[in-house]
C-alpha positions as CSV (number, residue, x, y, z in Angstrom):
1,M,0.0,0.0,0.0
2,S,1.4,3.4,-1.0
3,H,2.4,6.1,1.5
4,K,-0.4,8.3,0.1
5,S,-3.2,5.8,0.7
6,D,-1.9,5.1,4.2
7,R,-1.8,8.8,5.2
8,P,-3.5,11.2,2.9
9,L,-1.7,14.4,2.4
10,I,-3.2,17.9,2.8
11,S,-3.9,19.1,-0.7
12,K,-6.0,22.3,-0.3
13,I,-6.5,25.0,2.4
14,E,-9.4,27.4,1.8
15,T,-10.5,30.4,3.8
16,F,-13.8,32.3,3.8
17,S,-13.3,35.6,5.5
18,Q,-15.1,38.6,6.8
19,P,-13.3,41.1,9.0
20,F,-14.4,39.5,12.3
21,V,-14.6,35.8,11.3
22,S,-12.7,33.5,9.0
23,F,-13.6,29.9,8.5
24,V,-11.0,27.4,7.2
25,C,-11.7,24.3,5.1
26,V,-8.9,21.8,4.8
27,T,-9.1,19.0,2.2
28,A,-6.8,16.0,1.9
29,E,-5.9,14.2,-1.3
30,D,-8.5,11.5,-0.6
31,G,-11.3,14.1,-0.6
32,S,-11.8,14.1,3.2
33,M,-12.3,17.5,4.7
34,G,-12.9,19.5,7.8
35,W,-13.9,22.9,9.0
36,G,-12.2,25.1,11.5
37,Q,-11.9,28.8,12.4
38,I,-9.3,31.4,12.7
39,S,-9.5,33.6,15.8
40,P,-12.1,36.4,15.6
41,Y,-11.1,40.0,15.2
42,N,-9.1,41.1,12.2
43,A,-9.7,37.5,11.0
44,D,-9.2,38.6,7.4
45,I,-5.6,39.6,8.3
46,S,-5.0,36.3,10.0
47,A,-6.3,34.5,6.9
48,L,-3.6,36.2,4.9
49,V,-1.1,35.0,7.5
50,L,-2.4,31.5,7.2
51,H,-2.0,31.4,3.4
52,R,1.4,33.1,3.5
53,Q,3.1,31.5,6.5
54,V,1.1,28.5,7.6
55,A,-0.2,26.8,4.4
56,P,3.3,26.4,2.8
57,W,4.4,24.2,5.7
58,A,1.2,22.2,5.9
59,L,0.4,21.4,2.2
60,G,1.8,18.0,1.2
61,Q,2.0,16.9,4.9
62,P,-0.1,14.0,6.3
63,A,-3.5,15.3,7.3
64,D,-3.5,13.2,10.4
65,G,-0.2,14.6,11.6
66,I,-1.8,17.4,13.6
67,S,0.6,17.4,16.5
68,H,3.6,17.5,14.2
69,L,2.3,20.4,12.3
70,V,1.5,22.4,15.5
71,E,5.0,21.7,16.6
72,I,7.0,22.5,13.5
73,I,5.1,25.5,12.0
74,P,6.0,27.9,14.8
75,E,9.6,26.7,14.4
76,K,9.6,27.2,10.7
77,E,8.2,30.7,11.3
78,H,10.4,31.4,14.4
79,K,10.9,35.0,13.4
80,F,7.2,35.6,14.0
81,P,6.5,34.6,17.6
82,G,3.4,36.6,18.1
83,S,-0.4,36.4,18.0
84,Y,-1.3,36.5,14.3
85,L,0.7,33.4,13.5
86,R,-1.0,31.5,16.4
87,R,-4.4,32.7,15.4
88,A,-3.8,31.4,11.8
89,L,-2.3,28.2,13.1
90,G,-5.5,27.6,15.1
91,G,-7.6,27.8,12.0
92,L,-5.6,25.0,10.3
93,E,-5.5,22.9,13.5
94,T,-9.2,23.0,14.3
95,A,-10.1,22.2,10.7
96,L,-7.8,19.1,10.8
97,W,-9.5,17.9,14.1
98,D,-12.9,18.2,12.4
99,R,-11.6,16.1,9.5
100,Q,-10.3,13.5,11.9
101,G,-13.7,13.4,13.7
102,R,-15.7,13.1,10.5
103,L,-13.5,10.2,9.4
104,A,-13.7,8.4,12.7
105,G,-17.3,9.1,13.4
106,K,-16.4,10.6,16.7
107,S,-16.6,14.1,18.3
108,V,-13.4,16.0,18.8
109,C,-13.6,15.7,22.5
110,E,-13.6,11.9,22.1
111,L,-10.5,12.1,19.9
112,L,-8.9,14.2,22.7
113,G,-9.6,11.5,25.3
114,G,-12.9,13.0,26.7
115,S,-16.6,12.2,26.2
116,P,-19.7,14.1,25.2
117,G,-22.0,15.4,27.9
118,P,-23.2,18.5,29.7
119,L,-21.3,21.6,30.9
120,R,-22.4,24.2,33.4
121,V,-22.2,27.6,31.9
122,Y,-21.8,31.1,33.3
123,A,-23.6,34.0,31.6
124,S,-20.8,36.4,30.4
125,S,-21.6,40.1,29.9
126,M,-19.3,42.0,27.6
127,R,-20.7,45.4,28.4
128,R,-19.4,48.4,30.3
129,D,-21.9,50.9,29.0
130,I,-24.7,49.3,31.1
131,T,-25.8,50.6,34.5
132,P,-25.5,48.4,37.5
133,E,-29.3,48.3,37.7
134,D,-29.8,47.3,34.1
135,E,-27.1,44.7,34.3
136,A,-28.5,43.1,37.4
137,A,-32.0,43.1,35.9
138,R,-31.0,41.3,32.7
139,F,-29.1,38.7,34.8
140,A,-32.2,38.1,36.8
141,R,-34.2,37.6,33.6
142,L,-31.6,35.0,32.3
143,R,-31.7,33.2,35.6
144,D,-35.4,32.9,35.5
145,S,-35.7,32.0,31.8
146,A,-32.7,29.8,31.2
147,G,-31.6,28.6,34.6
148,Y,-28.2,30.3,34.8
149,D,-26.7,30.2,38.2
150,A,-23.4,31.9,37.5
151,F,-22.7,35.4,36.0
152,K,-19.7,37.4,35.0
153,F,-19.7,41.2,34.6
154,R,-17.2,44.0,34.0
155,V,-15.5,46.2,36.5
156,G,-13.0,49.0,36.0
157,A,-12.3,50.1,32.4
158,E,-10.4,48.2,29.8
159,C,-6.6,48.9,30.3
160,G,-8.1,51.8,32.4
161,R,-5.0,52.7,34.5
162,D,-7.3,52.9,37.6
163,V,-9.9,55.1,35.9
164,D,-13.3,53.5,36.1
165,E,-15.7,53.4,33.1
166,W,-17.5,56.2,35.0
167,P,-16.8,57.3,38.6
168,G,-18.1,54.8,41.2
169,R,-19.4,52.2,38.7
170,T,-17.3,49.4,40.1
171,E,-18.3,50.1,43.7
172,A,-22.0,50.3,42.6
173,I,-22.3,47.3,40.3
174,V,-20.9,44.5,42.6
175,P,-23.3,44.9,45.5
176,K,-26.2,45.6,43.2
177,V,-25.8,42.4,41.3
178,R,-25.4,40.4,44.5
179,Q,-28.5,42.2,46.0
180,V,-30.7,41.4,43.1
181,L,-29.5,37.8,42.4
182,G,-29.1,36.8,46.0
183,D,-26.6,34.4,47.6
184,D,-27.4,31.3,45.6
185,V,-25.6,32.3,42.4
186,S,-21.9,32.4,41.6
187,L,-20.5,35.8,40.7
188,L,-17.4,36.5,38.5
189,V,-15.9,39.8,37.5
190,D,-13.5,40.8,34.7
191,A,-11.2,43.9,35.0
192,N,-9.6,43.6,31.5
193,S,-6.2,44.8,32.7
194,G,-7.8,47.8,34.3
195,F,-6.1,48.2,37.6
196,S,-2.7,48.8,39.3
197,P,-1.9,46.2,42.0
198,E,-2.8,48.6,44.7
199,R,-6.2,49.4,43.3
200,A,-6.8,45.8,42.3
201,I,-6.2,44.6,45.9
202,E,-8.6,47.3,47.1
203,V,-11.3,46.2,44.7
204,G,-10.6,42.6,45.5
205,K,-11.3,43.1,49.2
206,M,-14.7,44.5,48.2
207,L,-15.3,41.6,45.9
208,E,-14.5,39.2,48.7
209,Q,-17.0,40.9,51.0
210,E,-19.7,40.3,48.3
211,G,-18.8,36.7,47.8
212,V,-17.4,37.1,44.3
213,E,-15.3,34.0,43.5
214,H,-13.4,34.9,40.3
215,F,-11.4,38.1,39.6
216,E,-10.2,38.1,36.0
217,E,-7.2,39.9,34.6
218,P,-7.0,42.6,37.4
219,C,-3.7,44.1,36.2
220,P,-2.1,44.7,32.8
221,Y,-1.9,41.0,31.6
222,W,1.7,41.4,30.4
223,E,2.8,42.4,33.9
224,L,2.8,38.9,35.5
225,E,4.5,40.2,38.7
226,Q,1.7,42.7,39.2
227,T,-0.9,40.0,38.9
228,R,1.0,37.8,41.3
229,R,0.9,40.5,43.9
230,V,-2.9,40.6,43.7
231,T,-3.1,36.8,43.8
232,E,-1.0,36.6,46.9
233,A,-3.0,39.4,48.7
234,L,-6.5,38.0,48.1
235,R,-8.5,34.9,49.2
236,L,-10.7,34.8,46.1
237,N,-9.5,33.2,42.8
238,V,-7.5,35.6,40.6
239,T,-7.6,34.4,37.0
240,G,-6.1,35.3,33.6
241,G,-4.1,34.4,30.5
242,E,-6.7,34.8,27.7
243,Q,-4.3,37.0,25.7
244,D,-1.2,34.8,26.0
245,C,-0.1,32.7,23.1
246,D,3.5,31.9,24.0
247,L,3.9,28.6,25.8
248,P,7.0,29.6,27.7
249,T,5.1,32.6,29.1
250,W,2.4,30.3,30.1
251,R,4.9,28.1,31.9
252,R,6.4,31.1,33.7
253,M,2.9,32.3,34.7
254,I,2.0,28.9,36.1
255,D,5.3,28.2,37.8
256,M,5.3,31.6,39.6
257,R,1.6,31.2,40.6
258,A,0.7,34.5,39.0
259,V,-3.0,33.3,38.9
260,D,-5.1,30.7,40.7
261,I,-7.0,29.7,37.5
262,V,-5.7,29.6,33.9
263,Q,-7.8,31.0,31.0
264,P,-6.3,30.1,27.7
265,D,-8.3,31.0,24.6
266,V,-8.3,28.1,22.1
267,C,-8.2,30.5,19.1
268,Y,-5.7,33.0,20.5
269,V,-3.2,30.3,21.8
270,G,-3.2,28.4,18.5
271,G,-5.6,25.5,18.7
272,M,-6.7,22.6,20.8
273,I,-3.3,20.9,21.3
274,R,-1.7,24.1,22.5
275,A,-4.6,24.8,24.8
276,Q,-4.3,21.3,26.2
277,K,-0.7,21.9,26.8
278,V,-1.5,24.9,28.9
279,A,-4.1,22.9,30.8
280,Q,-1.6,20.2,31.4
281,M,1.0,22.6,32.8
282,A,-1.7,24.0,35.1
283,N,-2.9,20.5,36.1
284,E,0.7,19.6,37.2
285,K,0.6,22.5,39.6
286,G,-2.9,21.8,40.8
287,L,-4.5,24.7,39.0
288,P,-7.9,24.5,37.2
289,C,-8.5,25.6,33.6
290,T,-11.5,27.8,32.8
291,P,-10.8,29.0,29.2
292,H,-11.8,32.3,27.7
293,C,-14.4,32.2,24.9
294,A,-16.2,35.5,24.7
295,N,-18.3,35.2,21.6
296,L,-20.5,32.7,19.8
297,S,-18.4,31.9,16.8
298,M,-16.7,28.5,16.9
299,V,-14.4,29.4,19.8
300,T,-17.1,28.5,22.3
301,L,-17.7,25.2,20.5
302,F,-13.9,24.4,20.6
303,T,-13.9,25.3,24.3
304,M,-16.8,23.0,25.1
305,H,-14.9,20.0,23.6
306,L,-11.7,21.1,25.4
307,L,-13.5,21.2,28.8
308,R,-14.9,17.7,28.3
309,A,-11.4,16.4,27.6
310,I,-9.1,17.8,30.3
311,P,-8.8,16.5,33.8
312,N,-8.7,20.0,35.5
313,A,-11.7,21.6,33.8
314,G,-13.0,24.6,35.8
315,K,-16.5,24.8,37.2
316,Y,-18.1,26.3,34.2
317,L,-17.9,27.4,30.5
318,E,-17.9,31.0,29.6
319,F,-21.0,31.8,27.5
320,S,-21.6,35.2,26.0
321,I,-25.0,36.7,26.5
322,E,-24.6,39.4,23.9
323,G,-26.8,39.3,20.9
324,P,-26.8,41.0,17.5
325,E,-26.9,44.6,18.9
326,Y,-23.5,44.0,20.4
327,Y,-22.0,41.3,18.1
328,P,-23.8,41.6,14.7
329,W,-21.0,39.6,13.1
330,Q,-21.7,36.4,15.1
331,E,-25.2,36.0,13.6
332,D,-26.1,33.4,11.0
333,L,-22.7,31.6,11.1
334,F,-24.2,28.1,11.4
335,V,-26.9,26.1,9.7
336,E,-28.1,25.2,13.2
337,S,-26.7,26.8,16.3
338,P,-24.8,24.4,18.6
339,Y,-25.5,26.7,21.5
340,Q,-28.7,25.7,23.4
341,I,-28.9,26.5,27.1
342,E,-31.2,24.5,29.3
343,S,-31.2,24.7,33.1
344,G,-27.9,26.7,33.0
345,C,-26.1,23.9,31.1
346,I,-25.0,23.2,27.5
347,R,-24.3,19.8,26.0
348,V,-21.4,18.5,23.8
349,T,-23.0,16.1,21.5
350,D,-21.6,12.9,20.0
351,A,-21.9,14.2,16.4
352,P,-18.7,13.7,14.4
353,G,-16.0,16.4,14.5
354,W,-17.4,19.7,15.8
355,G,-20.9,18.6,14.9
356,V,-21.7,21.9,13.2
357,D,-22.3,23.0,9.6
358,I,-21.3,26.5,8.3
359,N,-24.1,28.5,6.9
360,P,-23.8,28.5,3.0
361,S,-25.3,32.0,2.8
362,W,-22.5,33.3,5.1
363,I,-19.9,31.6,3.0
364,E,-21.3,33.2,-0.2
365,R,-20.7,36.7,1.3
366,A,-17.1,36.0,2.4
367,V,-13.8,36.7,0.7
368,Y,-12.4,33.5,-0.7
369,Q,-8.7,32.5,-0.7
370,Q,-7.1,29.2,-1.5
371,S,-3.7,27.5,-1.2
372,G,-3.1,24.2,-3.0
373,L,-0.4,21.8,-3.9
374,D,-0.6,22.7,-7.5
375,E,-0.1,26.4,-7.0
């Protein structure tokens, strides 16, 4: 039997891009294919990176050699250690996992050693332009209508240098949400790199008084020592890491105990294998993994499969509650949405691969690019 028939080679890599989202279709020489996604935000730029700097190293390689490709492509492009290359790499890698699942008749989480099943979710707000009263009220509606029992909201201002979104908002929203929802729900907050260590510790003490259990990215995320100061000063869990795509940085963050919970983003870090490596490093140090997935493109689907496959999965899945008025670009991506919440939970199905089909009408509106062996 020939080498080709034993291990079909990657013959074509296609992208379908709009500015916020780019889907990737990878086809092997035997006609088998799979769908993945480049990280959202400037996804059309990342698609160009994929064709220029990822596809040349992937075309002609065995389509089942996912781990090898994830290892060698950053080495081949070692002069480009940053985010765009990892975002593009994740598009290739997630498409290859879908192909593997389709061929095996198994979900990706099963291929990764996990199993289909339910996940508890937390309702994740992305808004800072909302009053404490309105935020608490919409949380209460979601609790009553969909059974959510965990909620995350924003404090401070994004990279705010201790300046709040408006004066007093942080001190107002935390007790208001707790007052309206009561003591039977879990509360999480996200500062998005908004505070100095001193201010973060001050805010953290107030969070502890209100029973908040998760304080995300309190200080500029690139200043690991600042975050560690906050972690060491507080009893509640300090979390972070969503922006980080460099595995040695992750190792340093974990070894120095800069955070209590790690939050890799599958799309930012470069795919499922690299996210699993972060989770494994954390598990070796006794830290849980609660990944970042802040929109309803495929990143939340990827994260669902990841959480069902790692031993140190955190208590819940992040689930964005923002609709088309906030994220118009996440509408109509799929033929049928994989995101159905019942009693505060979501389910990973046993459908092959990612178990989702991309909406043909969305594809028709996208910018098409292709890299192939014959080009």
